[in-house]
C-alpha positions as CSV (number, residue, x, y, z in Angstrom):
1,X,-88.7,23.6,184.6
2,X,-89.7,25.3,187.7
3,X,-91.4,28.1,185.6
4,X,-93.3,25.4,183.9
5,X,-94.5,23.8,187.2
6,X,-95.7,27.1,188.7
7,X,-97.7,28.0,185.7
8,X,-99.3,24.8,185.9
9,X,-100.0,25.1,189.7
10,X,-101.6,28.8,188.9
11,X,-103.5,27.6,186.0
12,X,-104.9,24.6,187.7
13,X,-106.2,26.8,190.4
14,X,-104.0,25.5,193.2
15,X,-102.7,28.7,194.1
16,X,-106.2,30.5,194.3
17,X,-107.4,27.9,196.7
18,X,-104.1,28.1,198.7
19,X,-104.7,31.7,199.2
20,X,-108.2,31.4,200.2
21,X,-107.3,28.5,202.8
22,X,-104.5,30.5,204.2
23,X,-106.9,33.9,204.4
24,X,-109.5,31.7,206.3
25,X,-106.7,30.2,208.8
26,X,-105.3,33.8,209.4
27,X,-108.6,35.7,209.8
28,X,-109.4,32.7,212.5
29,X,-106.1,33.4,214.2
30,X,-106.9,37.2,214.3
31,X,-110.1,36.5,215.7
32,X,-108.6,34.2,218.5
33,X,-106.1,37.1,219.3
34,X,-108.4,39.9,219.3
35,X,-110.6,37.9,221.8
36,X,-108.1,37.1,224.0
37,X,-107.1,40.9,224.2
38,X,-110.7,41.7,224.8
39,X,-111.0,39.2,227.6
40,X,-108.0,40.4,229.3
41,X,-108.3,44.2,228.7
42,X,-111.9,44.6,227.6
43,X,-111.7,47.8,225.4
44,X,-109.0,49.7,227.6
45,X,-106.4,48.8,224.5
46,X,-107.1,49.9,221.0
47,X,-106.3,47.6,218.3
48,X,-105.3,49.0,215.2
49,X,-105.0,47.6,211.6
50,X,-106.7,44.4,212.5
51,X,-109.1,44.2,209.7
52,X,-106.8,42.0,207.4
53,X,-103.3,41.1,207.2
54,X,-100.9,39.2,209.3
55,X,-100.2,41.5,212.4
56,X,-101.7,44.4,213.9
57,X,-100.8,46.7,216.6
58,X,-102.0,46.9,220.3
59,X,-102.0,50.4,221.5
60,X,-100.7,51.2,225.0
61,X,-100.8,54.4,227.1
62,X,-98.5,57.2,226.2
63,X,-96.8,57.0,229.6
64,X,-96.0,53.0,229.1
65,X,-92.5,52.0,227.9
66,X,-93.3,49.3,225.1
67,X,-89.5,48.7,224.8
68,X,-89.6,47.4,228.5
69,X,-92.6,45.2,228.0
70,X,-90.8,43.6,225.1
71,X,-87.6,43.2,227.2
72,X,-89.7,41.5,230.1
73,X,-91.3,39.0,228.1
74,X,-90.5,35.2,228.6
75,X,-89.1,32.9,226.1
76,X,-91.3,31.9,223.2
77,X,-93.4,35.4,222.8
78,X,-92.0,37.6,220.2
79,X,-93.3,41.1,219.5
80,X,-92.0,44.4,218.5
81,X,-92.4,47.9,220.5
82,X,-94.1,50.3,218.1
83,X,-91.7,53.0,219.1
84,X,-88.9,51.4,217.0
85,X,-91.0,52.2,213.9
86,X,-90.7,56.2,214.6
87,X,-88.1,58.5,213.2
88,X,-88.9,60.9,216.1
89,X,-88.9,59.1,219.4
90,X,-91.0,62.0,220.9
91,X,-93.8,61.8,218.8
92,X,-94.1,57.8,218.8
93,X,-97.3,56.2,219.7
94,X,-96.8,53.4,222.4
95,X,-97.9,50.0,221.5
96,X,-96.7,46.5,220.3
97,X,-96.8,44.7,216.9
98,X,-98.4,41.4,217.3
99,X,-97.9,39.2,214.5
100,X,-100.1,35.8,214.5
101,X,-99.5,34.2,211.0
102,X,-97.2,31.5,212.5
103,X,-98.5,31.0,215.7
104,X,-100.8,27.7,215.8
105,X,-104.3,28.8,217.3
106,X,-104.0,26.8,220.5
107,X,-101.1,28.6,221.4
108,X,-102.3,32.3,220.9
109,X,-104.1,32.3,224.2
110,X,-101.1,31.1,226.6
111,X,-98.7,33.4,224.7
112,X,-100.9,36.1,224.8
113,X,-101.5,35.6,228.6
114,X,-97.7,35.9,229.2
115,X,-97.6,39.3,227.0
116,X,-100.5,40.6,229.0
117,X,-98.8,39.9,232.5
118,X,-95.8,41.6,230.9
119,X,-97.8,44.7,229.7
120,X,-99.6,44.7,233.4
121,X,-96.4,44.5,235.2
122,X,-95.4,47.8,233.5
123,X,-98.7,49.5,233.6
124,X,-99.5,51.6,236.7
125,X,-102.2,49.7,238.9
126,X,-104.8,52.2,237.9
127,X,-104.4,51.6,234.3
128,X,-105.2,47.9,234.9
129,X,-108.9,48.6,235.2
130,X,-110.7,46.1,232.7
131,X,-114.0,47.3,231.1
132,X,-117.1,44.8,230.3
133,X,-117.0,43.1,226.9
134,X,-119.4,45.1,225.4
135,X,-118.8,47.1,222.3
136,X,-117.7,50.8,222.9
137,X,-120.1,53.5,222.4
């Protein structure tokens, strides 16, 4: 019975329209998050893997401890340190895996502000310089 219902759902085009709606929703959320990163940090923090998908990496300076940032986050903000995904910790890039699929658009900015505060708390004062919102050369 379930397979017949699923088959009808697919053949009637409902799956395709659902996928298109979700792609548009996730693209909008991705854009909101990237814009918040640019507002706060300019282009001083690289964003990797943001072309599509449900998450991307916000790179941090090598001397930054991404685990300390995650530990210092306030309730409601969940991210993963990039170092956790490396076998050889000495060669690990520093950064944070940021997911946005399940975060409503209006909650992205305040939650990113909490994350940005935690990042800035860990970074040295000289690493906090913000560049203008122009595209990098």
